[in-house]
C-alpha positions in Angstrom: -73.3 -57.5 34.3 -75.2 -58.7 37.3 -79.0 -58.2 37.2 -80.1 -55.7 39.8 -82.1 -57.0 42.7 -85.3 -55.0 42.6 -86.7 -54.2 46.0 -90.2 -53.5 47.1 -91.4 -52.1 50.4 -92.0 -55.6 51.6 -88.7 -57.2 50.4 -86.2 -54.5 51.3 -83.8 -52.3 49.3 -83.1 -52.4 45.6 -79.5 -53.4 45.1 -77.5 -52.5 42.0 -73.9 -53.5 41.3 -71.6 -51.0 39.6 -68.6 -52.7 38.1 -65.8 -50.3 37.4 -63.1 -52.8 36.4 -61.1 -51.2 33.5 -62.8 -47.8 33.9 -60.2 -45.0 33.5 -62.1 -41.9 32.5 -65.4 -40.0 32.9 -67.0 -41.2 29.7 -66.5 -44.8 30.5 -67.6 -44.3 34.1 -70.9 -42.7 33.0 -71.4 -45.4 30.4 -70.9 -48.0 33.1 -73.4 -46.2 35.4 -75.9 -46.2 32.6 -75.5 -49.9 32.0 -75.1 -51.2 35.6 -77.6 -48.9 37.3 -80.1 -49.5 34.5 -80.5 -45.7 34.0 -83.2 -44.6 31.6 -82.5 -43.9 27.9 -82.7 -40.1 28.5 -79.6 -40.2 30.7 -77.4 -37.5 29.2 -74.0 -39.0 30.3 -72.8 -36.0 32.2 -72.6 -35.2 35.9 -75.8 -33.2 36.1 -77.7 -36.0 34.4 -76.2 -38.6 36.8 -77.2 -36.4 39.7 -80.8 -36.1 38.4 -81.0 -39.9 37.9 -79.7 -40.7 41.3 -82.4 -38.4 42.8 -85.2 -40.0 40.9 -84.6 -43.9 40.7 -88.3 -44.4 39.9 -87.4 -47.1 37.4 -86.2 -49.1 40.4 -89.7 -49.4 41.7 -90.7 -48.4 45.3 -88.3 -50.3 47.5 -87.7 -49.6 51.2 -84.3 -48.2 50.2 -81.5 -48.3 47.7 -78.1 -49.9 47.7 -75.3 -49.5 45.2 -72.3 -51.8 45.5 -69.3 -50.6 43.7 -66.6 -52.9 42.5 -63.2 -51.7 41.2 -63.4 -48.3 42.9 -59.7 -48.3 44.1 -58.4 -49.0 40.6 -60.7 -46.4 39.1 -59.7 -43.8 41.7 -56.0 -44.5 41.0 -56.5 -44.2 37.2 -58.8 -41.1 37.2 -58.6 -39.3 40.6 -60.4 -36.1 39.6 -63.2 -38.1 37.9 -63.4 -40.4 41.0 -63.6 -37.4 43.3 -66.5 -35.9 41.3 -68.3 -39.2 41.1 -67.9 -39.5 44.9 -69.4 -36.1 45.4 -72.4 -36.9 43.1 -73.0 -40.2 45.1 -72.7 -38.3 48.4 -75.2 -35.7 47.3 -77.6 -38.5 46.3 -77.2 -40.1 49.7 -78.0 -36.8 51.4 -81.0 -36.2 49.1 -82.6 -39.6 49.9 -81.8 -39.2 53.6 -83.6 -35.9 53.8 -86.7 -37.8 52.4 -86.5 -40.6 54.9 -85.2 -43.2 52.5 -81.8 -44.9 52.7 -79.3 -44.9 49.8 -76.2 -46.9 50.7 -73.1 -46.9 48.6 -70.5 -49.5 49.4 -67.0 -49.6 47.8 -64.9 -52.7 47.6 -61.4 -52.6 49.0 -59.8 -54.3 46.0 
């Protein structure tokens, strides 16, 4: 696991790395989110809880924005297409949520 880069308003966005190598189902995806995104202990490991966490992010401090870099997305999407589609929807909703509040949340997916 790569330690997240915690941003502040002066230093730029907070960057987290979500590693999906070997993830083939919803439970493992949500476990990986909890670990790699440093989600709080109360994270309920379901889609609604992930949505709530991605709309909060207070444990990441007060950076100028947020960035999630996803590795292993293509493999995950091939192994669990329905789960990947739902995950993409949750991420897109979080991007829209932060955009409406004047804060950038960027999610980048590797091509491997």
